[in-house]
N, C-alpha and C positions, 0 to 999 in steps of 0.2 A: 407562570403556569400557562400552558397551552389552552386558549379560550375557544378553540374550534368546537363546533356543535357536537362532534363525535366524542371528543375528550370530555366535554362538560357532561354529556349523557353517561359516559362510562364511569366518571368519577362519582356522579350522583348515584348511579345504580350500585356501584361498589360500596359506597358509604351506607346506602339503605340495606344492602345485604349484610354488612357488618352489624348494623343495628338489629336486624331480625335475628341474627345468630347470637348476639350478645344477650338479648332478652331471653332467648331459649336457654342459654348457658346458665343464667341466674335461676330460671325456673327448674331446670333439671338438678341444679345444685341443691336447692331447697327440697326437692322431691326425694333425692337420694339421702340427704343428711337428716331431714326431719319429717319425711313422708309419713312414717308410722305415727309420730306424735300428732301431726296434723289430722290424720285420719281419725284418731281417737277423739281428738278435740271436736272435730266436725260431728262425730257420731253422738257425743254426749252433751253437746251444747244446743239442743233443740227443744228445751222445755217450753218455750213460747216463740211466737213469730219474730219478736224483736231480738231475742237472744240468737235465734237462727240467722237473722239478717246480719247481726254484728259478727257472728262467727264466719259467715260467708265473706264479709268484707275483709276481715283480718286474714283469712286464708288466701284470698286473691292478692292481697298486698304482699304476702310472703312469696307466693308462687308467681307473681307478676302476670297472672292470667286467670280470667274467669272461666275459660275453657278447662283448665286444669282442675279447677274446683268442681266443674260439672262431671269430669271423669271420676273423681273421688266419690262424688255424690252418687253416681250411677251404681257403684258397687254396693253401697249401703242400702240403696233403695231396692236393688234386686234381692237383697237378703231380708227385706222387710224391716230394716232397722230405723228408717226415717220415713215419715209420712209424706204424702204429696204436697200438702200445704207447707210443711216445714221445709221441704226440698225447694219449693218455689221461692220461699223467703230467703233461703240460703243463696239461691242464684241471683236474686235481685240485690242482695247485699254484696255478692261477688262483683256484680257489674259496677257498683259504686266503688268498691275496693280497687278495681283496676283503674278507675278514673283518678283516685287519690294517688296511686302509684305514678301516674303520668305527671301529676303536680310535683311530686317529690323528685322525680328524675330530671325535671327542668328547673330545680331550685339551685341556689348558690353552692350546694354541696358538690357540684361538679368540679369546683376548684380543688377537690381532694383527689382528682383522677390519678396523678402520679403516685401518691401515697397508697391508694387502693390497689393500683397495679403492682407496685413493688411488694406490698404486704401479701397480696393474693398469690403471687408467684412463689414467694418464699415459703408461705404456709403449704401450698400445694406440693412443692418439690421436696420440702424437708420433713413434712409430717408423715408418720407411718400409720396414723389412725385415720380410718375411712371418713369419719364425720368431719375431722379437721381439714382433710383434703377437700371435702366438698365446700367447706367454708371458704377455703382458698379459691375454689371455682366460682363461688358467688361473688367474691370481691373482684376477681378478674372480670367477670361478666359485667358488673356495675361500672368498672373503669372503662370497659370497651363500649358500653352504652354512651357514656359521656364523651368518649373519644369519637364515636361514630356521629354523634350530634354535631360536634365541632367540624368534622369532615363534611357533613351535609351543609352546614352553614357556608363553609369555604367553597364547596363545589357549586352551590346554588347562587353565589354572589353574582357571577356573570349573567345569570338569567335575568336579573333585574334590568340589565342594560341591553338585552337581546330583543330586537324587534319581533322576531318570530315567536320567542317565548312570551313576550308581552301580548301578542295577538291571541295565542293559545289560551293563556290565563284569563285574558279579557273575555274570551268566549265562554270559558267555564264559569266566570263570574256572572255572565248574562244567562247562562243555562245551568242553573244550580241542580236541576234534576239529573242532567248527564253527569255532573261532578259527583252527585250523591251516589249514583249507580256505579261509577268507576271506582269510587272509594270503597263501596261495599264489596265489589269484586276483588279489589286489591287486598283488603283485610282478610277475606276468606282464603285467597290464594296463599298468603304468607302465614295464615293460621295464627295471627296475633293482632288484635285490635289495638293493643298498647303500642306496638311498633308502628302501626299505621298512623295513629293519632300523633305520636311523637314526630313522625316524618312530616305530616301536613302542617303541624304547628311550627316546626322549624322552618319550613319553606315560607310560611306566612311571615315569620319574623324577619326573613331576608328580603321580603318584598317580592319574592318570586311567585307567590300565590296570593291573589287578592283576598281580603278578609271574608267577603261573602262566599267565595268559592271554598275557602278553608273551613268555614263553619259548616257548609253543606257537606264537605268531605268528611269532617269529623262525625257528623250525624250518620253519614253512609257507613263509616267504619263501625259504628254501633250496630247497624243492621247486619253488616258482614260478620261481625263478631258473634252475634246471636246465631247466625247460620252455621258457624263452625261446629258448635256442639250439636246442633240439630242433625247435621250429616254424619257426625261421628257416632251418634247413638241411634241410627236408623234401625238397627237390628237388636236394640236393647229391649228389656222388659217394658211392657206397656206403661207401667207406672213411671218409669224413667222418662220415656218419650213424652208423656203428658206434661211433666215438669219442664222439660226442655222446650216443648211446644208452647206452653204457657209463657215462658220467658221470651221466646221468639215473638209471640203475639204482642206482649207488653213492650219489649224493647224495640222490636222492629216497627210495630205500629206507632209507638211513641216517637220514634225517629222520623217517620213519615209525617206525623202531625207537626212536629217541630220544623220540618222542612217547609211545610205549607206556610208557617208563620214568617219564614224568610221573605216571602213574596211581598209582604206589606210592612215588614219591620226594617228600619234602617240599621244596618249592621254596625254603623259607627257609634250607636248608643249603647253597645254592649259594654259591660264593666271590664276594666283592665287598662293598664297604662300603655301596653304595646299590643300589636296584632297577635303575637304569640300568646300573651296572657289572656287576651279576649277569647281566642279560640279555645284555650284550655279551660277557661272559666265556663264557657258554654257547655263543654264536655262534662265538667263536674256538676254544673247546675242541672243538666239534663238527667244524669244518672241519679242525682239526689232527688229530683222531682219524681223520677220513675220509681224509686224505692218508696217514697211516701204514697204515691198513687197505688203502687202494687200492694202495700200493706192494707190499704182500704179496700182494694178490689181482690184480695187474696182468695176469698171463698168463691166469688163469681168466676174468677179466672180458672180455678181448679175445676169448677163445674163445667165450664166451657171446654176445657181440655178433655175432661171425661166424656163429654158429648161428642167431640171431634174424634176421639180415640176410644171407642167403647171396648169393654172387655172381650177378649177372644180366647177360646180354649187353646191350651198349649198343644202343639203338635206332639203326637206320640213319639217317645224316644225308642220304641221297639223297632221302628223301621229305620234301617240304616243302608244308605246307598254308598258303597265303597268307591273311593276314587282310585283304587289300585287297578291301573289299566294293564291287562296282560299283553296287549299288543305292542307295548314299548319295552318289554323286558330285555330286548337285545340292544336297547339304547340307554345305557346306564344313567346318564344325566337326567333324562326324562323320567325314568323309572324311580330314581331316588327322590326326585321332586314329588312324584305321586306318593311315595312313602312318607315324606315329610308332611304333606297335607293330611294324610291319614293320622299321623301322630298328633298334629295340631287338633284334629277333630276329637281324638281320644282325650287330649289334655282339656279341651273345652268341656267335654262331658264330665270329667272328674271334677272340674271346678264347680259345675252345677250340682254334682252329687254332694260336695262339701257344703255348698250353700243350703241344700235341702236337709242335710243330716244334722247340722248344729242346732236348729230350732227344736229338734226332737227332744233335746234335754230339758226344754221348757214345757213343751206340750207334746206328748208322744202321739203320733198319728200313724196307725198301722198302714194306711194306704200309701203314705209317703215312704215308709220303711220298705214296703213291697216294691215301690217304684225304684228306690235306690238300689236294692238288690237285683232287680231286673236289669238296671243299667249296668251293674257290675258284670252280669253275665254277657251283656252285649259287648262290653269292653274286652272281656276275656276272649270272646270269639274274634273280635277285630284284631287283637294282639296276636292271636294264633295265626290268622290269615295273613297278617302283615309279615310275620317271621317266615312263613312259607313262601310268600311273594319275594322277600329279600333273598332267600336262598336260591331262587331261580334266576336272578339277574346275571346276565352274561354280556361280555363285550366281544365284539368282533376283532378288537385289537388285543393280541396276546400279551402285550406289554402293559395293558391297563389293569390296575389292581382294583377290582370291585369288592373283594372280600373284606377289606378293612372297613370300608364305608358301610357295607351290609351288616357287618358284625356290630358296629357302633349303634346303628339305628335299631337293630334287633335288641340290643341291650337297653336302649331307651324305652322301647316298647315293653320289655319285661319289667322295668322299674315302674313305669306308669301303671301297668296292670297290678303290680303289688300295692301301689298307692290306692288304687280303686278298691282293692281287697281290704285294706285297712279301714276304709270308710264303711264299706257294706257289712263286713263281718265283725269288726271290732267296735267301731263307734255306734253303729245301729244297735248292736247287742247291749252295749253299755247304756244307751238311752232307754232301751226296753227294760233292762234290769232296774234302773233308777225309777222308772214309771211303776213297775210291779211292786217295788219296795216302798213306794210312796214317800220318798225322801226328797230333800231339796238341798241344793248347794247354799252355802252362806253367801251373803250379798257380795262380800269381797272376793270369795272364791269364784262366783259366777262372773264377776267383772274381769277377773284375771283370765279365765277361760275364754271369754268373749274377745278380749284384746289379743290374746295369743292366737286365737282362730283368725282374727283379722290380719295379723302379721303373716301367718302361713298362707292365707288366701292371696295376699298381695304377692308373695313369693311364687305361688302357683301361676299367677298371671305373668310374672316376670319370666318364669321358666318357659311358658308358651311363647312369649315374645322372643326369647333367645332361640327357640326352636324355629321360629319363622325367619328371623333376621340373621342368625349366626353371627351376631355382633360379639367380638371378643371382649370388649369392655363390659358389656352387659353380662356376659358369661362369667367374667371375673367377679362382678358384684354378686351374682347369684351364689357362687361358691362362698364368698365372704359372708353372705347372709346365712349360710348353713351353720357356720360357727356362731354367729349371733343368736340364731334360734336355739342352739344347744345351750348357750350361756343363759338365755332368758328362761328356758325350761328349768334349768337348775335353780335359778333365783325363785321361780314360782313354786317349785317343790319345797324349797326352804320356807317360803312364806306360808305354805300349807301346813308344814310341820309346826311352825310357830302357832298357828291357830289351833292345832291339835293339843299342844302343850297348854294353851289357854283354856282348854276344856270346852270349846264351842261344840254344842251337840250336833249342829248341822254338818260341821266339818268332819266330826267323828263318823257320822252315819254314811257320809259319801266319800270317805277318804280313798278307798280303793278305786272307785270310779273316777274321782278327780285326777289321781295320779295317772291312771290308764289313759284318760282322755289327753292329758298333756303329752304323754309318750307316743300316743297314736298320731297326734298332730305333728310331733317332731319327726316320726317315721315318714309321714306323708311329705313333709318338707324335704327330707333327704331324697326321697324318690324323684322329686322334681329337680333338686339341685344337681343330681347326677346327669341331667341333660347337658350341663356345661362341660363336663370332664373331657369327652372326646374332642370337642372344639379347642379347649385350652391345651390339651396334650398335643394336638396337631400343630398348634402355634408355638409350642415350647414354653407355655405359660405354667406348666406344672413341674414341680420337683418332687418326685415320688408322690406322697399323699398330701402335699401342701402347695399353695400358690408360690410361684417364683416371685422374688422381689423385683421391684422396678421403680 
């Protein structure tokens, strides 16, 4: 192997990049295969702070990321399904879960790398079922994590003999504060504290990173990891931001305190047979201690977050400043970009409408109902203005086809408008009817509706993401979810009919409303799934009305 400084750096950067990608591969595999189940588990396992923390830890172990848990949590908290205290307990548990993941990924199971890779590729390529393909993705990701760690070990071996590297690492060992900040920045940049900790621990195992610097950098990765969710939720509901801020204060503040201890503690007394194990043990012990302290300080922490982020009135949704710039209508690329941004705004508004509408079935609030209908009128006006705008886009190049793109985006606008109409006219009316009739869903029926609503809400978010990214893979998944939602709706209808046959009074009283809510949610899901069709058709991914095989 070429041991020149440039090649050593390139090999190390490439191995670190593979590690970051592999961790993401595992996370997205779990999200796509079991995201719905994880969401429901997260939502229903918050009976007390310890159950919430355990759920958060398990979810982070599956997703390989406490940040991913924070994003799932944000959706539930915005809908009022999880309290602030339970949310903070979930986040503290997720921090510990991500530390456990690191221990697992550095265990002897790495010897299974060839088997995991072969099995993963076979499952991914040979399976026609979406969930099984994602299991294959997970196995491939795990194999690549172990492979990348081997590559990091191999690439970092020459560093132990390099005088320049020794000087740099010696400096970091003597200036743990700089090492701490660099690690925090790195973890934030790669959006994965798991990948960062694995990298630092592996470098320590090779002797390329002194133990004191490695411990400081692991603590810095915890601070950087807490900042990831903080920046991703800057525009979320205030309740969500309070939980993320509370976690940042506890995890980041705890990391700073632990860093202070390094100034008078001898790193060699840390438990562990090797430098790598000592580094990982510090990471695990820190997050375990953080969870215990957080459980004791849960109430003061939530009160502090409430003090730092007081309640603010929501901005009125009546005011809408359009991003449709009439001065660029002769520049199709820029004009279509404006249209896409307007569609994203419409999609976000519909998502908020759905969040507001579903609680009306539990406690009808006329003010909320009026707000939802007012928002529908705003969306109808935006959709009309957008279609007019698209019809006026022209190109100075006579050979450039702007009509197809304009037609596709106008179709998306129409579908989204019909989705908003389903919420405001159908769902709100059904909620009002249930309120006036003074009836209640059965416990099982209400749970079915809630879980179905959560699935549809997740698909709405997925549709908005496709609209922004135009990612073909994500579009394909969105269309696949349309069929999944149809199947689930049929299953839930059969379950409801079973309750009717059993003579449950609550099911009988609310039968028509229950079925109509299920069908309304399915119609809304279809409206957002249609976002994917123009993109897939353009890429040749559609065969008439179904996805092309691949």
